[in-house]
Every structure is written in C-alpha cells, then in structure tokens.
N, C-alpha and C positions, 0 to 999 in steps of 0.2 A: 667694440671687443678693447682690451686689455692689449695690448701689440705688446711681442719678446723684450725686452728690455738692453738685449746683448745677443751681437751677432760675431761669431767668431768665423772667422775664413782660413782655410785651408791654404797651404805655399809647400810645393809647389799645385799648380793647378795651371787651366786654360794651355795654350797653344805652349807641344812639342819644340822640335825641330826638325824633324820632319812634316809638320805639318807647315811648320814657319815657312821652310825653305817650298815646300810645296805651294803654298799663296804667292807665296815672294817670285816663282818659278812663271805661275801664269805673269802675269802683273808684269816683270819684265819680261814678255815674250809678246804681250800688247802693243808693251813701250818699244824692243826692235825693233820687229813686224807688220805692228800697226791692224787693229784689228779686221776683223775681225779674225779670234783665233778661236779653231774648236779646241777641246775638254774631253776626252776617254772617262765614260763616269763622272760623278761627284769629284772635283779635286779634293776634297777631304768630308767626312760627314755634318757640314752645319751648313744650317740651311743661308743664316745670316752674310755667311763668306763665300756662298754659290751667289745669292744675288746679288750680293756687292760683283760680287766678278763679271756678273752678267750685265749688268749698267755698264762696267768697260768696256764691255764690247764682245766678253768669251761668249761661245757658247757652246753647251754639251750635252752632246749625244750618248748612246749606251753601245753604240758597234762602231767603231773605225770607218765604216763601212759607208757611213752618213754625212763623212767629209767629200767633199771633193776631190776632185787631186790638184796634188802640187799645191793644197793649203797646209795651214800651219794645224798643226795638232798638237795634245798633251797630253802623255799618258799619267794617270792620275797615280797618288803617293800610294795606295793600297799595290799598288802592283797590276800586272795583266799576263794574262799569260802567253806562250813565246808564237800561240795563232792568231793573239791581235798583232801584234811587232810584224810577222811578216804578210803580211794583208795589209795590213800599213806602207810600207814600202814598195810593195807590191804598184798600190794609188800613187806611189809618189809623191808623199808626205812628206813635209818637210815633219820632224818625227822629234821630239823634246820629253825628256822620260822624268820624271820627276816621285817615279817610285822613291821609296821611304828606305835608302842606304840600309836598314834594317828588315824591314821588308825581304830588300835586295838577296840578303846574305840568308834568308832564308829557302832562299827560291836554290842558291849557288848548294846548297847542307843538300837539298830533294837532288839538285842532280849528280853532287858525290857521292849519295846513298847509291842511285838507279843506276849506275856507270858500276859499281860493284854488286846488281844483282841483288840486291837484302829492298826485300821489303819496307816501305813504306807508312805507318800511321800517324795522319796526321789530326790533330787535336784542334777542333774548331767547330764556328757556324757554320751549317751549310748554307750554301747562299751566297754568306760573305766574300765583298768582293777580292780580298785580300787568298780568303779559300778557293775562291775559283782561279783565280792565278800561281797557288803555286802548285794547287793539281795541276794545272796545265804543264806545267814545266816536268812532271812523269804519272802522263796520266796512267799510263800499265802500273805503274807500282804504287801508289799511293792508294787511302783506303783510312778514310775521314771520320772519326769519333766524334758524337758530345757529350755524351756520359757514361757512365758507368755499363747501363746496355751495352749499350754501341760495344764497348768493350768484351763485356760477355757475350757477343756476336761473334765474335770476328772467327773465321777458320783461315788460320796463321801457322808453322807449325812451328812447338812448342820448343824443338832443340836446333834449333836453327837461330842466328839472327837474324832480329824484328832492329830497325828503326824507327826510331819515333822523331814528331816536328811539332811546332804546336806555335798555331794565332799570332800575333802578334799583343792581340790589347784583349788577354781575356785574363779569371779572374786572375790571377794569381792561388790564390787555397779552390779551385774548383779546378784547375789546373796537377793541385797537386795528388784531388781526387782519384784523379782518371791517371795519373800516373805509378802513383802508387798500387790501384789494378793493373795498367800494364803490366808488372811488373812482377807479379804477382803471377799472372795467366805465362809469362815470355821470360824465362830466367836469362838468355842470355839478350837483353834490352839494348841496343848501343843507343846513346843522347850524342845529342848537338857540346862542340865543347866548349860553346855559353850560351844562357841559357836565351832561348828565343825571346819570351815576353819582355818587351822593352825595357832598357830605364824612365820611360816617362810613364810609364800603364802604371811599372810599382812604383814609382814617386806615391806617383797622383794619388794611387791604396793603399801607401803606408801613411799619406797625410789625411787621406778623410777616414779613417781608421781616427786618428787621432785627436780628431775636431770632432767626433763621432762619440766618443771615451766623456766628453762637457754634452754635447747637445739634447736636446731634447726631438730635435726633427732635426732634418740636413734637405740642401733643397741642392741638388745640381745642375748649374747648367750649358745644356747639353742640347743636342739632337737629339730624337726617337733615333733615327740614322745610322748614330755614332753609337760602334760597339762599344770601345771605350764606358764612353758616357755613362751605358748598363750598366757595366759593369761596377763602376760604381755607387752606384742606385741599394746592386747586391749587398755588395760589401757592406754599407749600415745596417742594411734586412736581417745580414746576417748575425750582424752585431747584438740584431733587437732593437734596432733608431730607424723608426719609421723613415724613408727618405723619398726625394720626389723629385722627375728628371721634367726639368721646363726647357722651354725652345727659350725665354726671354724675358721678364719681369713681366709680359701681360697675362703670362701663365698659372702666378702665383694665386692658390685659394687661401682666402684669409683665415680660411675651415680648416684648413693643416694645422694653421695655426693654435688655434686656441688652447689657453693651457699652456702655452709652450713660455720659458721667462729664458733659454736659450737655442737662439736658431745657429746652426751648424750650415756652411756654404762654401761650395768649390767648385770645378768646375769642370768637363773631357779634357780632351789633348788638340782638338777640332773647333773651342769657344773661346770667341776675340775676350779680349781682357774690358771690352766697354759690356758687356754684354750684362757681366758680375758689376764693372762698378753702378746699373743704372738700378741692382740690385740695392748696392749701398745704400745709393738715393732713394727706393721706394721705401726701405727701411727707417733708414732715418727722419722721414720726411713724416712718418708714421710714428712717430713719439722712441724708436730702438737710441737709445741714450750714448751705450758702449760699444765701441766695433775696436776689434784686437785682433792678431794672424795669428794664427797658429806654424812654425815654420820649421822644418823639417832638415833640407836639405838645399842647397846651390845646386842650379845647372847652367854648367857650361858651353856645352855642346852641340856644335854648328857643321851643320853640313855644305860643300861646294858645289857650286850653281853647274850643270850637266855642262859637259865640253865646248861643245854647240852652241851653245845660247851665248854662252858668255863669250864665247867668238866675235859671234854677233853682234854682240851690246858693245865688246871694244871697237868693232867694225861704225857702230855707228855711230862712236865718241868722238 
C-alpha cells in the first residue's frame, strides 16, 4: 500500500502540568523515601507511565487499606474521597498528595456549595476516579449526570438554586449540551466562578480540531482508561473524521490508512511524548516525507510539589 505523504501533529499535546507534576511526585517520593512507594490508583491513566514507575519501585493499589501501616502512599492525580485520606491517616501512612490542583478546585467548590445547602449536579462519567473523589466531598448533596437523559430525570426543585460542577476532562461540546439542558430546566442554576474543564483539556481539543480539518484520519496516542484521550477521539468523530485511540505504535492498523494522504497525530494529557516520537518514526520508515506541527498556543503552567515531599527532599540533599 501507499502510505500517507503527510503527518500533521497537534500542539499542544501530551503531558499537562498536573500529569507532569504527579509523575514527578512518584519519582521524587521514590528518591526521598526509597522503594517501595505505594500509589493509590494509577497515578495517571497511561499504561506506559504506570509500568515505568512500577519498574522503579512503585506499587499500585486500588485501596489504601492494602498499604502496610506506616508506609509511604501517593494519592493519584485524579483526586480521592475524604474517607480515603481519613483511613490512610488512621493507618499511619506518610501521605503524599498528587491530586491535580485543578481537581482540588472542584473539590473545594463541592464543599462550598454543600455548606450552603445547595443541591449539586456533577457532570461526569460514572466510576471515573475523579468523579468518585468529587462525589465523596459531599455525598448527600451531589447527583451525577452523564447525558441529556440523566438531566431530564433529575428530581430537584425548579424554583430554588441548584449548583453544577463538571469533571475536568470532559468534551467541551458535550458539556455545553448538558449545560444548556440544565439551564432550561433550572432557571436559578449556579455555576463556578471559572470553568471546571481544565485548560489542558480545552487546548488539546482545540488543537485536534485544527488538525482534523486537514486530515483524512487522526491517531490519538493514549490509553483506553484515559478520559481526555477518549474525548479527543470523540471530537474528531463528531467532525466527521475517522479517529483511533492507540496505546502505542504497535496498535496502528495500516488498514485505517488506506487512501489517506494526510494523517493527524496527537496525544492525551497523560501520554509521554516518546510514544508520539515512535509513531512519527513509524511513518517516516514507511515513506511519509512531510511532518509538520500545527501550533495553537503555548502552555507555561507549573504546579508546586506537595509541602511534605518538598521538605523531605530538602532534608535528604
């Protein structure tokens, strides 16, 4: 077969500030405390990142109760419910919190709305770790909705204030549709001061839209468990462009490329750049001669290390 002549890369793509910080936290915890370091849930939703950290001495668990008393535990970037923190402290763990600050912002909003007695509608995906953590902040106040049908089934007072929050990694377009229905049903709907969908999610969706306009097919590098990576695929499909999620270069099916002249390439916020580099090399080896980047915006966000880890690192140097 004749392979596509052009590969168009989206920028921004790959690691966001929250993911970069979370991975660094585990690496620095291993450096400061020595292995093993336990991690509650996958630190980020990428199989390659998790496997690499596992080789370095990280042990991943789904429940803090699996961690020996007094051990070091890192809580994942997606956030965890308050009950998990309480149990971990009761077990005497050295707790290092890698929750993305943007997720923490949503948790704070949930507590604030609940303290005012407001019912809270959370737009998100059932079972996602971020949603579990947010709902745990105010379990008696939060109702989860995933789609328009869920909104229509809500049994909340129409003539009283209702607040909403969103999972940070949702599709902007999908969220907009649900929000429009919420506003139609609840005239006194209250919203956060700033949009909960994170800057990196928005930027990566805008970037993939830009390359989709030129591409015959789009490849998204990211794991199946990555919500934001799946959303990038959905954005392309909604624009009428075939798109496929791949964990790495080994999952490319050449049949997807039949008849394509231009292929778009991006990666989710938890996918290492080395995986994108391997895909680019794969195309070059097969005759793709032109590789270019469509650059939409720069990202210069940085988040600080947790204070207890920073102190431990300072003490060991």
